[in-house]
N, C-alpha and C positions, 0 to 999 in steps of 0.2 A: 865581323872580326875573324881572326885568323885561329884556326884549330891547332892547339899546341900538342894535344894527345887525343887519340881516337882508339877506343876499345870496342871490339866487335864479337858478339856471340861467345861470352865467357860463361863457362859452367864450372862450379866448384863443388866437389863431393867430400864428405867425411864418411868413410865407410860406405854404408847403405843409404846414407842421408844425402839428398841433394840440397845444399844450402843456397845456391844460386843457380839459376838455369837460364841459359841463352841471354844474358845481359849485355847491352851495348850502350855506350855513351861517349860523348866527346867533351873535352874541356877546352874552352876558348880563352883567348887573351883576356886578362882582367877578370876571370871568373873563378870563384872558389868552389870546389866540389868536396863533399864528405860523403863517405859511404859507411 
């Protein structure tokens, strides 16, 4: 299937708190993703 969206190495911080560290994923055709 074709990748519609690709996310690589995302990090999210809130002040000194690291909520998400180095997350990568891809969303393909006909796929549902929830974060």
